[in-house]
N, C-alpha and C positions, 0 to 999 in steps of 0.2 A: 573841912567841909567845902562844898562847892558854893560858897557865898556869892560868887559872881553870877551864878545862874539861878538864884532863888527868888528873883523878883517875879511877881505875879504876871506882869505883862510879858516878861521874857519867857516864862513858862508857856504861855499861850502861843507865842511865836514858835517856840521849839515844837510844841505839839502840832501846830499847823504844818510845819516843815516835814514832820514825820508822816502826817496824814497825806501830804502831797507826794510822798514816795521818795524823799531824799534819804540817802544813806547816812549813817552815823558820821562817817568821815566828812561828807559834804556839810553836815550841820555844824560840827565843831570847827571846821575850817571857816565857815561863814561867820560863826560867832567869835572867831579868833581866840579860842581857848584850847588848852591842852586836852589830849584824849583822856587822860586820867581825870581831869575835871568833869568832862562830859560823862564819863563812866560813873562817877560819884553821883551826878545828877540822875542818871538812869536808875541807880540803886534806890535813891530817895523817892523817885517817882515811877516805880516799877509798873504799877497798875495803869497809870495814865499812858506810859510808854507802850505797853502791850495793847491797850485799847486803840491807840493811834496807829500802831502797826496793823491791827486788824482792819481799820478803816482804809489804810493804804492798800492792803491786799484786795479788799472789796472794790476799791476804785480801779485798781489795775485790772481786775477780772472784768469789770464792766466795760472798760476800754477795749480789752481784747475781744469781748463778745460783740461790741459794736463793729469792730474791724472784720471779724469773722462773718457777721451778717452781710456786710457789704460784699465780701468775697462770695458768699453763698448766693445772694439774690442778684448781684450785678447792679447796674444802674447807669448813672450818667456822671461825668466829671467835666470840669471846665479846664481846658488846656490853654495856657497862655503862650504866645509866641513873642519873643523879644528879638530885637536887632540892635546892634551897636551903631550909634549915630556918629556923625562927623566929629562931635566933641568928645567921643570916647565913652560916652555913657550909654547904658542900656535903656532902650525905649520899648515900651509895650506896643506891639504892632497890631496884634489881633487876638481875639478870643475864639476858641473853637470848642464846641460841645461834642464830647466823644462818648459813645456808648461803651460801657465796661461789661463784658460778658461774665457770667458766673464762672467760678473756677472749680473744676472737677475735684481737685484735692481737698478744697474746703468743704465741698458737699459730702465727700466720702468721710472726712473727719467728723463732720456733724452727725452723719448717720451712724457711724461706729460708736461715737460717744453717747448718743441717745438710746441706741438699741444694740448693744454689742452682741447679744445672742443671735440677732438676725443678720447683722452686717459684718461679721468677722470674715476673714479670708477663707477659712475652712467652710463656712456656711455658703459663701459665694461659689466655691469650687463644687460643693454638693449640688447646688442649684444648677450649675452648668452641666454636671454629670447627669442629673435627672432630666434636664432638657434634652440631652443626647439620647437618653434611654427612651424618652417619649417619642423622639423621631424614629428610633429603631422599632418601637412598638407600632407606630403608625405604618411603617413600611411592612411589618409582619401582617398587620390586619389587611392591608391592601393586597398582599400576596395571597392570603387565605381567601379573600373574596373571589378569587379566580375559581376556587373549588366549591362554590355555592351549589347546593343541591338543586336549585332551580335550573341550573345550566345543563342538567342531564335529562335525557329522554329514556323512559322505561322501555320503549319499543326496541331500542338498539342494545339492550343489555344481553350479555352472554348468559346462557343457561348452563349451569354445571350439573352434571349427573352425580348423584350420591353413590359411592361404591356400595356394592351389595353387602359387604360385611357390616355396614352401618344401618342397613334397612331394619334390622331387628330392634334397634333402639328407638326408632321413630314412633 
């Protein structure tokens, strides 16, 4: 059995490391135990291990969402400028506040993830095609407006005579 890893305080430390997102390899190297010893501990504490992995996944997802929001909305960042002094050490010379613009790829990813039916590539292509069709329709309406009935005078209309063979039908 994995007697080396069965202390209550050590179990809490292992669970904390798993929740922090460390891999199994990183954990058993930090504990200085063999992989087989750690695998035995995992089997004995399967539920705790799985729960800790779930917490790690949620923490990672939260971190990714925070970074994505920064990319979507933009904002400000503090840029530091360093110079190397005469003694060979880096010295902080100045701070500069820089505006960070939103990134189009992050915005597109967000839109596609939250409403894939509306923001997929095919739908965007359809929207562009519809926009082109609307422009064509607009041009057609403008062309037809030239033929408005109000633009014709009845005085200048030609009179056509009805051939005699059609006189009987009238």
